[in-house]
C-alpha positions as CSV (number, residue, x, y, z in Angstrom):
1,M,11.2,-13.2,14.1
2,A,10.6,-12.0,10.5
3,E,7.1,-11.9,9.0
4,A,5.7,-12.3,5.5
5,T,2.9,-10.4,3.7
6,G,1.8,-9.3,0.3
7,I,1.5,-5.9,-1.2
8,G,-2.2,-6.1,-1.9
9,S,-3.3,-6.8,-5.5
10,H,-4.3,-10.2,-7.0
11,S,-5.5,-11.3,-10.4
12,G,-9.1,-11.9,-11.4
13,T,-12.1,-10.1,-12.8
14,D,-15.0,-11.0,-10.6
15,E,-16.2,-11.5,-7.0
16,P,-15.2,-15.2,-6.9
17,A,-11.7,-14.1,-7.7
18,F,-11.7,-11.8,-4.7
19,A,-13.1,-14.5,-2.5
20,E,-10.4,-16.9,-3.6
21,A,-7.7,-14.3,-3.0
22,L,-9.0,-13.6,0.5
23,R,-9.1,-17.4,1.2
24,V,-5.5,-17.8,0.1
25,V,-4.2,-14.7,2.0
26,V,-5.9,-15.7,5.3
27,G,-5.0,-19.3,4.9
28,E,-1.3,-18.8,4.1
29,L,-0.6,-15.7,6.3
30,G,-3.1,-15.9,9.1
31,P,-2.6,-19.1,11.1
32,D,0.5,-18.0,13.0
33,E,2.9,-15.1,13.8
34,R,4.9,-15.5,10.7
35,G,2.3,-13.9,8.4
36,V,0.5,-10.6,8.2
37,P,-2.8,-11.2,6.3
38,Y,-4.3,-8.3,4.4
39,L,-7.4,-7.2,2.5
40,P,-6.7,-8.3,-1.1
41,E,-7.3,-5.9,-4.0
42,V,-8.6,-7.3,-7.3
43,P,-8.3,-4.4,-9.7
44,G,-9.4,-6.6,-12.7
45,R,-12.9,-6.1,-11.4
46,G,-12.9,-2.6,-12.8
47,A,-12.1,1.0,-11.9
48,H,-14.1,0.8,-8.7
49,A,-11.7,-1.8,-7.4
50,M,-8.4,-0.1,-8.4
51,V,-6.3,2.0,-6.1
52,T,-8.0,5.3,-7.0
53,G,-11.5,3.8,-6.9
54,R,-10.8,2.4,-3.5
55,A,-9.6,5.8,-2.3
56,T,-12.8,7.5,-3.5
57,A,-14.7,5.0,-1.3
58,I,-12.6,5.9,1.7
59,W,-12.0,9.7,1.6
60,A,-14.5,12.0,3.4
61,E,-16.7,14.7,2.1
62,L,-15.2,14.8,-1.4
63,G,-17.3,13.9,-4.4
64,A,-16.0,12.0,-7.4
65,D,-17.3,10.4,-10.6
66,L,-15.8,8.3,-13.3
67,Q,-15.1,9.8,-16.7
68,P,-13.5,8.2,-19.8
69,A,-10.1,9.7,-18.7
70,G,-10.5,8.3,-15.2
71,W,-11.7,9.6,-11.8
72,R,-12.6,13.3,-11.5
73,L,-13.6,15.4,-8.5
74,T,-17.1,16.9,-8.6
75,G,-18.3,20.1,-7.2
76,G,-21.2,18.5,-5.2
77,G,-21.8,15.0,-3.9
78,G,-20.4,11.8,-5.3
79,G,-21.9,10.2,-8.4
80,I,-23.1,6.6,-8.9
81,D,-19.6,5.3,-9.5
82,Q,-18.3,6.6,-6.2
83,R,-21.3,4.9,-4.5
84,R,-20.5,1.7,-6.4
85,A,-16.9,1.9,-5.1
86,R,-18.1,2.3,-1.6
87,S,-20.5,-0.6,-2.0
88,L,-17.8,-2.8,-3.3
89,L,-15.4,-2.0,-0.5
90,A,-18.2,-2.7,2.0
91,Q,-18.8,-6.1,0.4
92,D,-15.1,-6.9,0.6
93,L,-15.0,-6.0,4.2
94,D,-18.0,-8.2,4.9
95,R,-16.1,-11.1,3.5
96,L,-13.0,-10.2,5.5
97,E,-15.1,-10.1,8.6
98,E,-16.4,-13.6,7.9
99,Q,-13.0,-15.1,7.1
100,A,-11.2,-13.4,10.0
101,Q,-13.5,-14.1,12.9
102,G,-11.6,-14.4,16.1
103,Y,-8.3,-13.3,14.5
104,A,-6.0,-11.5,16.9
105,G,-2.8,-10.9,15.0
106,R,-1.6,-8.2,12.7
107,L,-3.9,-7.3,9.8
108,K,-3.1,-4.9,6.9
109,V,-5.3,-2.8,4.7
110,Q,-4.2,-0.6,1.9
111,V,-5.1,2.9,0.6
112,G,-3.8,5.1,-2.1
113,G,-1.6,7.9,-0.9
114,P,-2.3,11.6,-1.3
115,W,0.4,12.2,-4.0
116,T,-0.4,9.2,-6.1
117,L,-4.1,10.3,-6.0
118,A,-3.2,13.9,-6.8
119,A,-1.3,12.6,-9.9
120,T,-4.2,10.5,-11.1
121,V,-7.5,12.3,-10.2
122,E,-8.8,15.2,-12.2
123,R,-10.1,18.5,-11.0
124,P,-13.8,19.3,-11.9
125,R,-12.6,21.5,-14.8
126,G,-9.9,19.2,-16.1
127,D,-6.2,18.4,-15.5
128,R,-4.9,16.7,-12.5
129,V,-5.4,17.7,-8.9
130,L,-1.6,18.0,-8.8
131,A,-1.9,21.3,-10.8
132,D,-3.8,23.0,-8.0
133,H,-2.3,23.8,-4.5
134,G,-5.7,24.1,-2.9
135,A,-7.2,21.0,-4.5
136,R,-4.3,18.8,-3.5
137,R,-4.5,20.1,0.1
138,D,-8.2,19.4,0.2
139,L,-7.7,15.9,-1.2
140,A,-5.0,15.1,1.4
141,E,-7.2,16.3,4.2
142,A,-10.2,14.4,2.9
143,L,-8.1,11.3,2.7
144,A,-6.8,11.7,6.3
145,E,-10.3,12.1,7.7
146,G,-11.6,9.2,5.6
147,V,-8.8,6.9,6.8
148,R,-10.0,7.5,10.4
149,G,-13.4,6.2,9.5
150,H,-12.0,3.3,7.6
151,V,-9.8,2.2,10.5
152,A,-12.8,2.4,12.8
153,D,-14.9,0.2,10.4
154,V,-12.2,-2.4,10.1
155,R,-11.7,-2.5,13.8
156,R,-15.4,-3.0,14.4
157,R,-15.3,-5.9,12.1
158,V,-12.1,-7.6,13.3
159,P,-11.9,-6.2,16.9
160,E,-9.0,-8.2,18.1
161,A,-6.7,-7.5,15.2
162,R,-3.7,-5.2,15.4
163,L,-4.2,-3.0,12.4
164,I,-1.7,-1.7,9.8
165,V,-2.6,0.8,7.1
166,Q,-0.4,0.7,4.1
167,V,-0.3,3.9,2.1
168,D,0.5,3.2,-1.5
169,E,2.6,5.9,-3.1
170,P,4.0,4.6,-6.4
171,A,3.8,8.0,-8.1
172,L,5.5,10.0,-5.4
173,P,9.0,9.9,-7.0
174,A,7.5,11.2,-10.2
175,V,5.7,13.9,-8.4
176,L,8.9,15.1,-6.7
177,A,10.9,14.9,-10.0
178,A,8.3,16.7,-12.3
179,R,7.7,13.6,-14.3
180,V,3.9,13.5,-14.2
181,P,2.4,14.5,-17.6
182,T,-0.2,17.2,-18.0
183,A,-3.6,16.3,-19.4
184,S,-2.5,17.4,-22.9
185,G,0.5,15.1,-22.8
186,W,2.7,17.9,-24.1
187,G,4.2,19.0,-20.8
188,K,4.9,17.9,-17.2
189,H,3.5,19.2,-13.9
190,R,5.9,21.2,-11.8
191,A,7.7,19.4,-9.1
192,V,6.2,19.5,-5.6
193,D,8.7,20.6,-3.1
194,R,9.7,18.1,-0.4
195,P,8.3,20.1,2.6
196,E,4.8,20.2,1.0
197,A,5.0,16.5,0.0
198,S,6.0,15.6,3.6
199,A,3.3,17.7,5.2
200,A,0.5,16.0,3.2
201,L,1.8,12.6,4.0
202,E,2.3,13.5,7.6
203,G,-1.4,14.4,7.9
204,V,-2.5,11.0,6.5
205,L,0.1,9.0,8.5
206,R,-0.8,10.9,11.7
207,A,-4.5,10.2,11.2
208,I,-3.7,6.5,10.9
209,E,-1.6,6.5,14.1
210,E,-4.1,8.5,16.0
211,S,-6.8,6.0,15.0
212,G,-4.8,3.2,16.7
213,A,-3.3,1.7,13.6
214,E,0.4,1.5,12.5
215,P,1.2,3.6,9.4
216,W,3.3,1.9,6.6
217,V,4.1,3.3,3.2
218,H,4.7,1.2,0.0
219,C,6.6,2.5,-3.0
220,C,8.1,0.1,-5.5
221,D,9.9,2.8,-7.5
222,G,13.7,2.5,-7.3
223,D,14.0,6.2,-6.3
224,V,11.7,5.9,-3.2
225,P,12.3,8.9,-1.0
226,A,12.8,6.9,2.1
227,D,14.1,9.8,4.2
228,L,11.0,11.9,3.4
229,L,8.7,9.0,4.2
230,V,10.3,8.2,7.5
231,G,10.4,11.9,8.4
232,A,6.6,12.2,7.7
233,G,5.9,9.4,10.2
234,A,6.0,6.1,8.4
235,R,6.7,3.3,10.9
236,G,7.1,0.8,8.1
237,L,8.4,1.0,4.5
238,L,7.8,-1.6,1.8
239,V,10.2,-1.5,-1.2
240,D,11.3,-3.6,-4.2
241,L,14.8,-4.7,-3.3
242,G,15.5,-5.5,-7.0
243,V,15.3,-1.9,-8.1
244,L,16.1,0.0,-4.9
245,A,18.6,2.8,-5.3
246,P,21.4,3.1,-2.8
247,T,20.1,6.6,-1.8
248,A,17.5,4.9,0.3
249,Y,19.8,2.7,2.3
250,D,20.7,5.0,5.1
251,A,17.1,5.9,5.9
252,L,16.1,2.2,5.8
253,A,18.9,1.3,8.1
254,Q,17.9,4.1,10.5
255,L,14.3,3.0,10.5
256,V,15.3,-0.5,11.4
257,E,17.6,0.7,14.2
258,D,14.8,2.8,15.6
259,G,12.5,-0.2,15.8
260,G,10.5,0.4,12.6
261,T,9.7,-2.2,10.0
262,V,11.2,-2.6,6.5
263,G,9.4,-4.8,4.0
264,L,11.7,-6.2,1.3
265,G,10.3,-7.2,-2.0
266,V,12.5,-10.2,-2.8
267,V,10.1,-12.6,-4.5
268,P,9.7,-11.5,-8.2
269,T,6.3,-10.9,-9.7
270,T,7.3,-12.3,-13.1
271,G,9.1,-15.4,-14.1
272,D,9.8,-18.3,-11.8
273,V,9.1,-18.1,-8.1
274,P,12.4,-18.7,-6.2
275,A,12.6,-21.0,-3.2
276,G,12.2,-19.4,0.2
277,G,15.9,-20.0,1.0
278,A,17.1,-17.9,-1.9
279,A,14.8,-15.1,-0.9
280,A,16.0,-15.3,2.7
281,E,19.6,-15.1,1.5
282,R,18.8,-11.8,-0.3
283,V,17.5,-10.3,2.9
284,L,20.5,-11.4,4.8
285,R,22.9,-9.9,2.2
286,F,21.0,-6.6,2.3
287,A,21.1,-6.5,6.1
288,E,24.9,-7.0,6.0
289,M,25.2,-4.3,3.3
290,L,23.5,-1.9,5.7
291,G,25.9,-2.9,8.5
292,L,23.2,-4.5,10.6
293,D,23.5,-7.7,12.6
294,P,20.8,-9.9,11.0
295,E,20.1,-11.8,14.3
296,E,19.5,-8.5,16.2
297,V,17.0,-7.1,13.7
298,T,15.2,-10.1,12.3
299,D,11.9,-9.1,13.9
300,R,12.0,-5.9,11.9
301,W,12.0,-7.4,8.4
302,V,8.9,-8.3,6.5
303,V,9.4,-10.5,3.3
304,T,7.1,-9.6,0.4
305,P,6.7,-10.0,-3.3
306,A,8.5,-7.3,-5.3
307,C,5.1,-5.6,-5.9
308,G,1.4,-6.7,-6.3
309,L,0.4,-10.1,-7.6
310,A,-2.2,-8.9,-10.2
311,G,0.1,-10.3,-13.0
312,R,0.3,-13.8,-11.3
313,S,-2.3,-16.6,-11.7
314,P,-4.0,-17.6,-8.5
315,A,-1.7,-20.7,-8.3
316,E,1.4,-18.5,-8.8
317,A,0.2,-16.0,-6.2
318,L,-0.2,-18.9,-3.7
319,T,3.3,-20.1,-4.5
320,S,4.7,-16.5,-4.1
321,L,3.1,-16.0,-0.7
322,R,4.4,-19.4,0.4
323,A,7.9,-18.5,-0.7
324,C,7.7,-15.3,1.3
325,R,6.5,-17.1,4.4
326,Q,9.2,-19.8,4.0
327,A,11.9,-17.0,3.6
328,A,10.7,-15.4,6.8
329,S,10.9,-18.8,8.6
330,D,14.5,-19.3,7.2
331,L,15.8,-16.0,8.7
332,P,17.6,-16.3,12.0
């Protein structure tokens, strides 16, 4: 049977907002097998709670501090902002542990991917990590090692859960297409070739799998390189069906046929929230477009919002997750 989940982000600017988001996620997605609860992200709390800040809290043996232009690697140990990011993540995991006591289903956590981080984090002397072959390799290796520790921490806190780690790579298509601007804003970073991009992702995804979790990748760009991600070891791909380019269709169909998971973003994150039946119909039409028998592959679909819910009010986020869960229930 199909399942429902969210991408990760929710609205709010403080700790009560995170607590409410967690309560909604666990309450709506945790009670039965139709939902995959997840650790919410509330980026409105500040840079320490955003995708990059979360990653600095997870990666191993790589210092970082926060500058006016964003996160920057340091030559030595991490600064106070990296320690704050780690403290915030630990507090969030404490709350998850309290809410998910005794939970034995699938549970998802999210982490920024190596190429999105390389495109956003600065080197010690300026410009993005993306500009330096050695720096981007070191970052990917630090992330892979850090993910191992993160999975072990979550498993200790929720020992019966079957863990999924979602690697967020919204910037990967821009990295591959030389669309990431340099620090000056006057130029673009050179494109990373696909073998190098695949190798960095493979290291992170392999670390997730070797830690006993299931590796998924989320990319809501229409030009998601689905074939590269599957080839690198992703066992699940989460995409925005509203913008998805046909170039991804074959790889998604193959992933489903091979027993992997495809998360389809069919509940929009702006405007009215559609009824679950309308969202389910979009999934069925997509399956037919791929030449798949919906009844044979229903258990490989996950229904999601098109992207994160940071732009939705708490009430709208609740309605969105309910629509996803209803759509999953409506699938054959």
